[in-house]
Wavefront OBJ file of the C-alpha trace (Angstrom):
o trace
v 164.432 136.146 65.670
v 166.362 133.222 67.151
v 164.475 129.935 67.069
v 163.514 128.608 70.514
v 165.650 125.805 71.960
v 163.829 122.524 71.272
v 164.441 119.193 72.985
v 162.798 115.859 72.244
v 162.237 113.714 75.329
v 162.172 110.073 74.190
v 159.360 107.751 75.326
v 159.523 106.681 78.979
v 162.291 109.136 79.890
v 162.757 112.636 81.305
v 164.968 115.720 81.321
v 165.640 118.788 83.461
v 165.631 122.381 82.163
v 166.925 125.503 83.913
v 164.764 128.486 83.049
v 164.759 132.092 84.199
v 161.906 134.297 85.345
v 159.984 135.413 82.244
v 161.048 132.466 80.103
v 158.305 130.404 78.523
v 158.298 126.628 78.258
v 156.097 124.843 75.730
v 155.242 121.134 75.948
v 154.077 119.561 72.689
v 152.711 116.056 72.152
v 153.803 115.375 68.532
v 151.955 112.096 67.988
v 148.995 112.604 70.317
v 147.640 110.826 73.411
v 150.927 111.112 75.352
v 150.919 112.390 78.943
v 153.711 114.746 80.065
v 154.526 114.971 83.780
v 156.016 118.256 84.997
v 157.733 119.344 88.210
v 159.272 122.712 89.084
v 161.819 123.610 91.789
v 162.963 127.101 92.753
v 166.584 128.081 92.098
v 166.438 131.698 93.273
v 166.705 131.387 97.040
v 164.892 129.314 99.652
v 163.926 125.817 98.568
v 160.430 125.666 97.099
v 158.690 123.358 94.666
v 155.462 123.270 92.681
v 152.719 121.941 94.942
v 149.599 120.564 93.276
v 147.698 120.668 96.578
v 148.591 124.326 97.217
v 147.613 125.120 93.626
v 144.195 123.466 94.058
v 143.696 125.294 97.361
v 144.701 128.738 96.076
v 142.871 128.521 92.733
v 139.934 126.555 94.233
v 139.971 124.439 91.072
v 141.059 120.973 90.030
v 143.320 122.620 87.428
v 144.257 126.225 86.599
v 142.697 127.930 83.584
v 144.704 129.935 81.047
v 145.967 133.059 82.823
v 146.079 131.329 86.199
v 149.125 130.030 88.031
v 150.680 126.976 89.621
v 151.958 127.667 93.143
v 154.832 126.458 95.267
v 154.549 124.992 98.739
v 155.333 128.540 99.929
v 152.172 129.853 98.252
v 154.274 131.859 95.785
v 153.630 131.665 92.047
v 155.917 129.275 90.163
v 154.465 129.046 86.639
v 151.524 130.612 84.811
v 149.557 128.800 82.117
v 149.617 131.273 79.224
v 148.300 129.061 76.409
v 146.481 125.746 76.157
v 146.343 124.513 72.556
v 144.901 121.161 73.532
v 141.402 119.916 74.349
v 142.590 118.825 77.793
v 141.815 117.540 80.263
v 144.869 117.752 82.493
v 145.422 116.295 85.969
v 146.718 117.352 89.384
v 145.350 114.466 91.479
v 147.538 111.483 90.582
v 151.114 110.812 91.688
v 153.874 109.984 89.256
v 153.981 106.368 88.156
v 156.640 104.556 90.180
v 158.329 101.191 90.617
v 155.744 100.058 93.192
v 152.881 100.615 90.738
v 154.514 98.367 88.158
v 155.379 95.700 90.717
v 151.709 95.555 91.717
v 150.758 94.696 88.127
v 153.584 92.221 87.624
v 156.312 94.303 85.964
v 159.736 94.438 87.588
v 162.332 97.055 86.624
v 159.855 98.973 84.463
v 160.685 102.573 83.425
v 158.707 105.032 85.531
v 158.318 108.781 85.967
v 159.444 108.856 89.612
v 162.789 107.258 88.747
v 163.079 109.446 85.648
v 162.547 112.539 87.813
v 165.321 111.476 90.189
v 167.661 110.685 87.290
v 167.008 114.096 85.679
v 167.595 115.881 88.986
v 170.823 113.935 89.575
v 172.072 114.857 86.104
v 171.381 118.499 86.992
v 173.360 118.095 90.237
v 170.309 118.153 92.485
v 169.021 115.665 95.050
v 165.550 115.726 96.582
v 164.331 113.645 99.531
v 160.949 112.664 98.081
v 158.870 112.768 94.903
v 156.356 115.633 94.795
v 153.142 114.986 92.900
v 153.493 116.212 89.315
v 151.285 118.205 86.980
v 150.044 115.643 84.448
v 149.453 117.478 81.183
v 147.120 115.781 78.675
v 146.072 113.122 81.226
v 142.400 112.137 80.905
v 141.425 111.337 84.489
v 138.603 113.652 85.543
v 136.700 112.544 88.667
v 133.426 110.742 88.011
v 130.073 111.903 89.483
v 130.453 109.287 92.220
v 133.948 110.490 93.092
v 135.688 107.662 91.240
v 139.064 108.294 89.638
v 139.669 106.385 86.424
v 142.505 107.129 84.009
v 141.229 106.838 80.433
v 143.179 107.220 77.211
v 144.412 110.744 76.551
v 142.359 112.591 73.922
v 145.142 115.040 73.076
v 145.558 115.221 69.272
v 148.925 115.200 67.499
v 150.568 118.590 68.049
v 148.457 119.505 71.089
v 150.503 121.707 73.410
v 150.603 123.947 76.449
v 152.785 126.984 77.179
v 153.782 128.191 80.641
v 155.656 131.278 81.802
v 158.145 131.137 84.675
v 157.304 133.454 87.564
v 160.748 132.885 89.105
v 164.020 131.128 88.275
v 163.297 127.408 88.130
v 164.603 123.941 87.492
v 161.804 122.233 85.557
v 161.690 118.483 84.958
v 159.493 116.991 82.231
v 158.913 113.285 81.673
v 157.134 111.429 78.894
v 154.855 109.182 80.941
v 155.909 105.515 81.033
v 152.517 103.795 81.461
v 152.164 101.173 78.732
v 150.094 98.461 80.446
v 146.993 100.689 80.455
v 145.593 103.034 77.760
v 146.739 106.198 79.602
v 149.062 107.070 76.695
v 146.938 105.619 73.920
v 148.309 102.630 72.050
v 151.977 103.243 72.874
v 154.239 105.600 74.801
v 155.705 108.308 72.552
v 157.942 111.366 72.824
v 157.298 114.866 74.191
v 158.856 118.010 72.692
v 159.989 120.843 74.975
v 160.748 124.363 73.741
v 162.280 127.131 75.839
v 161.490 130.651 74.633
v 163.397 133.426 76.479
v 161.776 136.854 76.950
v 163.988 138.548 74.328
v 162.692 136.099 71.722
v 159.131 136.927 72.731
v 159.895 140.650 72.395
v 161.424 140.052 68.968
v 158.321 138.168 67.878
v 156.095 141.069 68.942
v 158.399 143.564 67.205
v 158.415 141.515 63.987
v 154.617 141.327 64.016
v 154.356 145.080 64.524
v 156.724 145.724 61.600
v 154.721 143.451 59.324
v 151.466 145.162 60.322
v 152.962 148.562 59.504
v 154.071 147.616 55.975
l 1 2 3 4 5 6 7 8 9 10 11 12 13 14 15 16 17 18 19 20 21 22 23 24 25 26 27 28 29 30 31 32 33 34 35 36 37 38 39 40 41 42 43 44 45 46 47 48 49 50 51 52 53 54 55 56 57 58 59 60 61 62 63 64 65 66 67 68 69 70 71 72 73 74 75 76 77 78 79 80 81 82 83 84 85 86 87 88 89 90 91 92 93 94 95 96 97 98 99 100 101 102 103 104 105 106 107 108 109 110 111 112 113 114 115 116 117 118 119 120 121 122 123 124 125 126 127 128 129 130 131 132 133 134 135 136 137 138 139 140 141 142 143 144 145 146 147 148 149 150 151 152 153 154 155 156 157 158 159 160 161 162 163 164 165 166 167 168 169 170 171 172 173 174 175 176 177 178 179 180 181 182 183 184 185 186 187 188 189 190 191 192 193 194 195 196 197 198 199 200 201 202 203 204 205 206 207 208 209 210 211 212 213 214 215
């Protein structure tokens, strides 16, 4: 079986990945406590993109459970969460960190996920007129009983990961969150690993397991 394609996204940066329907994408936090922002854009026809608000509305949850999907603005499925090997929590309420956030706290020209999204899209030959809200994997920002929203340090352990399956052809962008003035990402921003596993590799894995079981 061919090993899945693996990419390391350095701290405070991002990258785009073209994946086909049926492919799986796994996000791993090698050192722990690092948030990964994810966006998805359709590449198979009419323009569509992963909408966190549509996903909350359709699932009637703050975040999908394993086996449930993330939806586009169209209401069509974009990605399905097939495995969550992390303690969570994850977030779909906060926007991507951006230049304005850092200016408010006194940092000019600070790396940020909104700029990293635009740079990754540009490198892929794509422009987009605004920044959709991302899915923030491993972000510890559950609403409080009084409705307050406070981002605490991620509790994801080293190696914690999530795996999603593409429900259509997509351009996916992943960033390693840039927040370093607040404990969002623990003591320091670190890398995120991304693996792309095509369907034929999944089939080979199942076949190999069956052969082993039969011996």
